[in-house]
Each structure stands twice: as C-alpha cells, then as structure tokens.
N, C-alpha and C positions, 0 to 999 in steps of 0.2 A: 401440570408440568412435571416431568421427571426430575428427581433430585440431581443437581449438577454433579458431574463426575470430573475426575482429573483430566481425562482425555475425552474431548467432545468431537465425535466424528461426524462427517457430513450426513450419514444415514440418520443420526439423531436429529440434526438440524432440519433435515428435510421433513421430519414428522411434526415439527413445530409450526403452527399456523401464525403467520404474521411476522413481519420484519422486526417489530419492536420486541416481541417475545424471543425471537432468535437472538437479537443483540443482547438482551438482558441475560439470557441463558449462557451465552458465550462469556460475558463479563463475569458472571457469578462463578463459573468454572475457572476462569482465567486468574482471578484475584483471590479465590478462596485459599486460605492457608498462608497468604502473604501478610507480613507485618506492615508493609507499606505498599503503595501502588507501584507495580513494576514499570509503569508508564513514565514515572518521574525520571527526568533526565533524557527524554526522547530527543529533544532538540537543543539542549543546553550547549552553548559554545563557550570554550575557554576564553576569557577576556584578559585577566591580569592576576598578579599576586597581591596579597596584602598581608601584613604581619599578623601573626596569631594573637588572639586575645582570649583570656579565660572565659570558658563557656562556649567557645566556637566548636562546631561539629568537627571532630577529629578525622572524619572520613575524607575531608578535603585537604588535609595536610599534604604538602608536596615533599615527599621524602627524598627525591632527587636533589631538590634545592637544599634540604637540610644536610645531605651528605657533602655538598660542596661548601656550605657556608656555616654549618653548625647553628643555624637560626631557623625558627619555625615560621613558615609562610603557608598561607592557604590559597588554593586556587579559587578565583572568583569566576562566575559564569554569567553570561548575558541571558536575559529573558528567563531567569530562574523561576519567577512567579507570574510571568505574563507571556506565556507561550501563545503563539498563533499557529494553528495547524490548518493548512489549506488542503482539503481532500478533493482530488481531481479524478473523476470517475468516467471511464469510457462506457458509453451506452449505445455504441454502434451495433449493427445487426450481428456481426461475427461473435459478439459477446454472449449471444443467446445459445451458442452451441453447447450441447450436452452429449457426451459420448455414451456408448452402450453400458459402461460400468459406473458412470458418475451419478451421484444422488442429486447434485445441484448443477445448474448451468454455470458458465463462467460469470455471467452477470449476477445471478443469485448469490454466488460465493463472494463476488466483489462487493455487493450491497451489504453482506454480513461484515466484511472487513471495514467498510466505510462506517457503518452504523456502530460497530464495536469501538473503533478508534474515536469516533465522535463522543460516544458515551464515556470513554475513559478520559478524554480531554476535558470534558465538562465536569467530570467527577472530581478532577483536581483543580477546578475553578479556573481553567484557562479557556481561551477563545478558539472556536473552530468555525470554518466556513466550508462551503461545498460548491463545486462546479461540476456539471455534467456536460458531456460533449459527444458529438459524432463528427459530422463534417462542419459543425458550427457549435458555439456554446449554447446549450439548450436551457440551462438553469444556472444562476449564480446567486448563492446565498452569502451575503457578507458575513465575515467572522463576528461571532458574538459568544457570550458566555451565560446568557439568561436561560432559565428553565424552559422557555418556549423554543429555543434553538433546535432541540432534538426533534420536537414535533414537526417543525418545518422540514427537517431532513426526511422524516418518514413520509410526510405528505408528498414531497418531490419524488422519492424513490417509488412510492406506491403508484404514481402517475406515469412512470417511465415507460415509453413504448419504443423500443429499438426498431429502426427502420432504414437507417442511412449508412453510408460508408464512413470510414474513418479518415480524418484529415488532421493528423496530429500536429505536424509542423506549424502551420498557421495558427492553430488553436493555442499551442504553447506560447507563441509570440504574443498573441492577444492577451492571454491570461497573465503573462509576465508583466505586461503594462498595467493590468488592473489590480494585481496584488501589490499594493503600494507599501505596506509595512512588512518588514522582514519576518520570515517565519519558516516553518517546515512545509514543503510542498510534497504531498504524498500522491503520486500518480498511479492509479490502479487501472491496468489495461492488459490486453493480449498483445499490444504493440505490433499489430499486423499492418505495417506501413513501411515506407522507405526509411532505413535506419539513419542515413545521413541527414535527411530532412528532420527526423525526430530529434536527433542529437542537437542540431542547430537550434531548434526551438527550446530544448531543455537547457542549453547553455545560456539562453536569455534569462532564465530563472536564476542561474548561478551569477550572471553578470549583475543582477539586482540583489545579490548577496543572500538569496534564499538557500536553505538547506534542502536538497532535493533527494527524494527516495522513489525509485521505480519498483512497483510491485508487479512483476511480470506473471500474469495469471494464465495458466494453460491447462487444458483438459488432458487427462491421462492418455486418451486416444490420439491426441495431437502429438504427444511426445513418443509414444510407443508404436503407433500405427499397427494395431493388433488384428486388422481385418484379413481374412483368409479367402473368403468366397467372393465371386463377382458382386460388386456393391454399387448401388446407385447413390452417389454423393450429392446431397442437396446443396445448391449454390447459395451463398450468402453474400450480401453487399453487392447485389446486381450481377452476380456470376451465375451461369447456367448450371442445370443439373448435368451430371456426367456419370455414365456407367463405365466402370473400369475393373480390370483384374488387379486387385491390390498387390498381389505377389510380384507382379511385373514391374511395379514402380516403387515398392517399399524402400529399396536401397537408395534410390535417387531422392525420394521424399525426405527420408531421415537425414541424408547428407545436406539437403537444402535447409531444412528447418534448424538443424544443429549449427550450420554456418551462420544463419541469421541470428540465432540466440547468442553465439559466441561474439559476433560483431557488435550487437547491442550491449552486451556485458562489458566488452573491452573498451568500447568508446565511452560508455557511461563512467566507468571507473577512471578512464583517462581524463574525464571532465570533472572529477571529484564528486561524482553522483553515486549514491548508494544504489545497489542493485540487489533485488531479492526475487528469485524465481519460486513460484508457488504452484503446486499441482492441486487441482480441485478435489483430489481424494485425500489430501492431508488434513489432519485435525487442526482446525483454525487456532484454537487456543495454544497448541504446541508451536505452530508457526510464529504466532505473535510473540510468545514468550521468548523463543530463541532469538528472534529479530531484535526485540527491544532490549533484552539482556545483553546481546552482543554490542549494540550501540552504546549502552551505558558503560560497559566494560572498557570500550575504546576511549570514551570521553574522560575516564578517570585513570588513564595510564600516561 
C-alpha cells in the first residue's frame, strides 16, 4: 500500500483492492497529523450549562454567558461518549453509474464513505449501525461498538448487488420506526426520487429526534453533462436505452437537475436537516474533513 498522503484522490482509491483496505487508507490519511480525532463532536447536541469546576476543559466555556453574568459556565452536550451513528446506504441500480471521467462508481464511493465513517465511529468507541436499501430494506445491522461490527459491515457491502429502483420515502418511514434510540442518521444516496416524498420520510427521523445528514452523491457527468457526440445512454432502474444528441438537450437537462438539487437542499434545510453535496471526483478525506469540521464549529458557537 502506498504511503498515505494528505489528499487521497479517487484514482488512488481505485487502485486499492478491497473495501477494508480502502477504508483504512482513507482513515490513515484523514487523521494523520491530527492531535485528536476530527470526528469527535459529529453528533453532540447542546443540552444545558453547568458551573465551571477546576480541571474542566476550557474549550467548553460559554463566553457569551460569561459576558452577561461574569460567571464561568460550561456547555454540556448529550451523547458525548455514547454516540450512535446510523449509516443508511442507497444500493439501488442508479448508484452503479460511473461517468467517463470517474474512477469510482457512485456506489463504490458511497461504500468508502460508509466504511470510513464506521471506522471512525468505532475508533472513538461509539456505536454504529448500517442499513442498505433500494425499493426495500435489504440489510439492517443493529448499532454496536464491538470489534466484529466492522467485519459485518464489510461482509454486507461485499455482497451488495444493485438491481432495483429506489423507493426512498417508504424506506425512510420504515427505518425511522426501527431506529429507536436517538442518534445521527447519515443517508448516502443520489436521491433520484420524488423530493416531496423523500422529505416527508426524512422528517419522520427528525420527529423521532434524530440528527439527520444527507450526503448527496453525484457523478461529475451528472452535474456537468459533458457529452458532445450522439450518445447511447444506458437505462438504469428499469428505464430503456436511448440514443440522443446531447447538445440538443443539455440546457434542459441541466435546468432540471439543478432545480431538483435546489429543491432537495432547500427543503432539507427547512426541516433542519444537514445537506452535503459530494462529487465522486472529490478527494474523500478532504470532503469529510470539511464536513465534520464545519459541524463541530457550529456546535461550539
């Protein structure tokens, strides 16, 4: 294995054989040089204040309260040492798409995200669970923190065979009922489904007081539509093949996909759901570092 670098690009990941090796490679590059795990604080929610006592961590002092009262109080957070992360992975057929410039398919990239987040969660001795879905829940691994948990994840991802359409709305409602203990729900998908139906399902997670994060995974070709010559587009999720002149429909395509993205993003944020768009040509360690650092910064302001 190559020595981990600061920026791990998909071309590097594509050369690594095996999901376990990919995940470990990402983690090593992600946390190298860090004095503490950048994942800490991923789902911590502010709960209440308590008075400062000698020896307390000064990072959690609430300076705004001090400015008003001249007294030192610390912010306390829920689930600080007992985080549960629920990873919800779309394994429908559309996730197998890999454009002409991508090193990994959307599903391969998504598996790297899921494996990396699981690795990091377990590394800080918290619990993680996994659900895979297409038009039904295909696999559900209950949250756990034992060393065997990661092996179960890899076994499931190795056996994944995408072949069905997506049915996100009903799936999210079903999983919201099955995720009984509060935690972070990280949904990794291309979200090719009706936006209103998806948001209704996602709001069910919020109703049960989960912290919800959408990782919207898209191939560069889906965002840029770089095709110039007449192209045969292969249908996925039971759609037929279609021979088209890309230049004649490029403007309409980009208008439609950008409208769908904007609608999902706006409705998610309106429901107090975090939204993160990721291109599969972005270095994964850079994406995760920016995302987790941003969440941590918001939680401590």
